[in-house]
C-alpha positions as a printed Julia matrix, in Angstrom:
273×3 Matrix{Float64}:
 33.39  -36.6   -16.12
 33.7   -40.38  -17.26
 36.74  -39.18  -19.31
 38.25  -37.29  -16.66
 37.65  -40.32  -14.49
 39.73  -42.61  -17.04
 42.39  -40.33  -17.53
 42.98  -40.06  -14.12
 43.07  -44.08  -13.73
 45.35  -43.91  -16.7
 47.83  -41.18  -15.09
 47.7   -43.53  -11.6
 48.35  -46.7   -13.9
 51.42  -45.08  -15.39
 52.46  -43.98  -12.24
 53.07  -47.67  -10.75
 56.12  -49.39  -11.18
 56.34  -51.68  -13.38
 57.37  -54.24  -11.0
 54.47  -54.81   -8.92
 52.08  -51.98   -6.72
 51.68  -52.69   -3.13
 48.22  -53.84   -1.95
 46.34  -51.87    0.21
 45.76  -53.82    3.35
 42.39  -54.26    4.58
 42.87  -52.76    8.19
 43.2   -49.22    8.99
 46.17  -49.34   11.01
 46.37  -45.9    13.3
 49.26  -43.78   13.78
 51.35  -44.88   17.17
 52.84  -43.1    19.93
 55.23  -43.99   22.41
 57.34  -46.07   20.35
 61.4   -45.58   20.33
 63.02  -44.99   16.81
 64.5   -48.23   15.73
 67.98  -48.56   16.79
 70.75  -48.76   14.25
 72.36  -51.91   13.08
 75.84  -51.52   11.76
 77.33  -54.66    9.76
 80.74  -55.57    8.18
 80.78  -57.28    4.66
 82.72  -60.75    4.93
 82.83  -62.16    1.83
 81.32  -61.84   -1.96
 80.0   -64.29   -3.83
 78.48  -64.71   -7.77
 75.06  -64.25   -8.34
 72.54  -65.1   -11.07
 72.55  -62.2   -12.48
 69.65  -63.08  -14.7
 67.27  -63.96  -11.52
 64.91  -61.42  -10.61
 65.36  -62.21   -6.41
 62.17  -62.85   -5.15
 63.31  -64.84   -2.37
 66.07  -66.26   -0.68
 66.77  -69.28    1.47
 69.66  -71.14    2.86
 68.81  -74.96    3.49
 71.13  -77.84    4.32
 74.05  -76.19    2.85
 72.21  -75.12   -0.69
 70.73  -71.49   -1.85
 67.56  -71.49   -3.04
 66.0   -68.75   -4.9
 62.81  -67.6    -6.33
 63.04  -65.41   -8.96
 60.2   -63.23  -10.45
 59.3   -61.68  -14.26
 56.76  -63.19  -16.13
 57.71  -65.73  -18.01
 61.12  -65.76  -16.56
 60.69  -66.78  -13.32
 62.42  -69.46  -11.56
 63.15  -71.75   -8.48
 65.87  -72.95   -8.07
 69.11  -74.01   -6.03
 72.65  -74.26   -6.49
 76.53  -73.7    -4.54
 76.32  -70.14   -2.3
 80.45  -69.94   -2.7
 80.17  -70.8    -6.34
 77.32  -69.37   -8.0
 76.66  -73.16   -9.97
 72.89  -73.47  -10.36
 72.17  -77.3    -9.71
 68.39  -77.18  -10.26
 66.23  -75.2   -11.86
 62.7   -75.18  -12.63
 61.84  -72.8   -15.12
 58.06  -72.19  -13.69
 57.17  -68.78  -15.14
 54.66  -68.05  -17.97
 53.09  -65.26  -19.31
 50.55  -65.07  -15.96
 52.88  -66.89  -13.01
 55.41  -64.42  -11.61
 57.61  -65.96   -8.73
 57.43  -64.29   -5.41
 58.57  -65.3    -1.89
 59.66  -69.02   -1.03
 60.45  -70.8     2.48
 61.05  -74.05    3.91
 59.62  -75.89    6.91
 59.02  -79.34    7.93
 60.85  -80.79    4.49
 58.6   -78.56    2.21
 59.31  -75.53   -0.03
 56.68  -72.87   -0.46
 56.65  -70.25   -3.34
 54.1   -67.53   -3.83
 52.97  -65.89   -7.14
 52.52  -62.18   -7.37
 48.82  -61.88   -8.64
 47.73  -65.17   -9.37
 46.64  -65.91   -5.91
 48.07  -69.46   -5.89
 50.91  -70.82   -3.95
 52.66  -73.87   -4.27
 54.62  -76.36   -2.78
 56.81  -78.62   -3.35
 58.81  -81.37   -1.76
 62.3   -80.2    -0.91
 64.0   -83.25   -2.36
 62.26  -82.28   -5.8
 61.89  -78.89   -6.79
 61.15  -79.82  -10.29
 56.91  -79.93   -9.69
 54.74  -78.99   -6.92
 52.83  -81.81   -4.61
 50.32  -79.21   -4.6
 49.19  -75.63   -5.19
 46.91  -73.41   -2.33
 45.18  -70.47   -2.32
 46.25  -67.19   -1.3
 43.75  -64.34   -1.25
 45.66  -61.46   -1.57
 49.18  -60.49   -3.7
 52.3   -62.59   -3.23
 55.3   -60.75   -1.84
 57.14  -62.14    1.02
 57.79  -65.46    3.14
 59.19  -66.98    5.78
 58.09  -68.94    8.96
 58.54  -69.41   12.31
 59.03  -72.92   12.84
 55.27  -72.99   13.23
 53.67  -70.5    10.79
 54.23  -69.72    7.5
 54.58  -65.87    7.47
 53.33  -64.21    4.52
 53.41  -59.97    3.27
 51.47  -58.59    0.68
 53.62  -55.45   -0.07
 51.75  -53.33    2.39
 52.5   -52.77    6.41
 50.7   -56.18    7.78
 52.2   -59.64    7.9
 49.69  -62.66    7.9
 50.79  -65.84   10.16
 49.45  -68.99    7.94
 48.81  -72.25    8.95
 51.43  -74.42    6.76
 48.85  -77.08    6.43
 45.26  -75.57    5.79
 46.87  -72.05    4.36
 44.17  -70.56    7.09
 45.13  -66.83    8.05
 45.23  -67.32   11.79
 46.54  -63.59   12.95
 47.84  -60.75   11.41
 50.45  -58.33   12.58
 50.88  -54.35   11.6
 54.68  -53.11   10.87
 54.84  -50.05   13.08
 57.93  -47.91   13.51
 58.15  -44.48   15.6
 56.7   -42.61   12.41
 53.84  -45.11   11.63
 52.87  -47.84    9.48
 56.19  -49.21    7.56
 54.58  -49.6     3.61
 56.54  -52.05    1.27
 57.53  -54.94    2.99
 58.99  -57.71    0.9
 61.19  -60.16    0.98
 61.47  -61.87    4.86
 64.11  -63.88    6.75
 63.3   -65.1    10.52
 66.51  -64.66   12.55
 66.65  -65.74   15.97
 63.55  -64.9    17.07
 62.45  -61.67   14.97
 61.47  -61.03   11.38
 63.44  -59.36    8.98
 62.38  -57.47    5.97
 63.62  -55.26    3.01
 61.33  -52.3     2.39
 60.93  -52.6    -1.07
 62.32  -49.99   -3.34
 65.22  -48.81   -0.64
 68.24  -50.22    0.85
 66.62  -50.23    4.22
 66.46  -53.67    6.04
 63.92  -53.64    8.89
 64.08  -55.79   12.13
 60.98  -56.63   13.58
 59.16  -57.53   16.92
 56.82  -60.75   15.94
 54.71  -59.72   19.06
 54.18  -56.54   18.6
 54.81  -55.5    15.34
 57.25  -52.64   15.79
 60.07  -52.17   14.11
 63.35  -52.48   16.83
 66.12  -51.79   14.71
 67.45  -50.53   10.79
 70.12  -51.61    8.46
 70.86  -49.56    5.63
 72.85  -50.84    3.15
 74.85  -47.8     2.36
 78.02  -49.32    1.27
 76.41  -51.78   -0.91
 73.26  -50.23   -2.4
 72.6   -46.38   -2.64
 69.35  -44.89   -1.42
 67.0   -46.65   -3.87
 68.36  -50.14   -3.39
 70.7   -49.83   -6.61
 74.17  -51.77   -6.16
 76.76  -49.68   -5.77
 79.42  -51.89   -7.65
 79.2   -54.24  -10.41
 76.14  -53.13  -11.9
 74.46  -53.67  -14.75
 71.79  -52.04  -16.99
 69.4   -54.71  -15.94
 70.52  -54.54  -12.13
 67.74  -53.5    -9.95
 67.01  -53.0    -6.13
 68.29  -54.69   -3.46
 65.84  -57.79   -2.62
 67.06  -61.24   -0.5
 67.56  -61.73    2.76
 69.17  -65.42    3.95
 70.95  -66.63    7.58
 73.46  -68.59    7.62
 72.89  -70.4    11.05
 76.31  -72.17   11.25
 78.23  -68.98   10.84
 75.59  -66.44   12.18
 76.13  -64.13    8.96
 73.16  -62.91    6.91
 73.54  -63.07    2.94
 71.85  -60.08    1.1
 71.65  -59.69   -2.63
 68.92  -57.7    -5.27
 67.39  -58.28   -8.3
 69.38  -59.22  -10.94
 72.68  -58.72   -8.54
 75.96  -60.24  -10.07
 76.5   -60.74   -6.26
 75.48  -61.72   -2.91
 76.99  -60.41   -0.19
 77.77  -61.99    3.01
 77.56  -59.7     5.92
 78.03  -60.14   10.19
 75.94  -57.89   12.49
 78.61  -56.02   14.46
């Protein structure tokens, strides 16, 4: 019996993706009834910009005209910012180690917050100096995506749950289940707060969902079918290292959205139709 249990566990481990496995959220989320199917969101590609193809994109944000990015992958994890249109990296913090895997980021009140994957540690930087954190904080779950609503940090752990977190104490204030007409939406990853809604990559797909932050209901779907295939992989310009879609940033000036993926050579600027 011990051998069978061990073998079963080994098979389960081998079946997992080599990047990360979604955490099982602590609460049981019931299958909903009476929720309308999400509306389809159409988009137009406005521009394409060069992207650091070495970055395993986990977090993306446009702030004060600069594109900030958190890239994952042990050892190679980075926090960096640079020029969106030229792709030139102006500052890079190689913060990855054999144990530290960079994850989502967000910028709030002059501070940059960055998650890590499985080490239960988050970093806080002064936005004017990303070379080293000014403090660290404990996060009890896996770290995946992060954004903010102007007051709270909003964090996900790869499951269907969003956590609203105090940016000073890092205490969880409340949670929100992400649900569509079929049930809980798993594999919620990179996040961006846009005009009162939370937009999220669904890991390993080309689907981006628009979430009502009050109900948790997915009110709209955007499938990047002209950019990525059904598994989220870049359709054109891909290399052997190109991985899945991940990364959403909002340009509040132009009202456009920037999307990219892990080790993608391009960032796409799109406008919602």
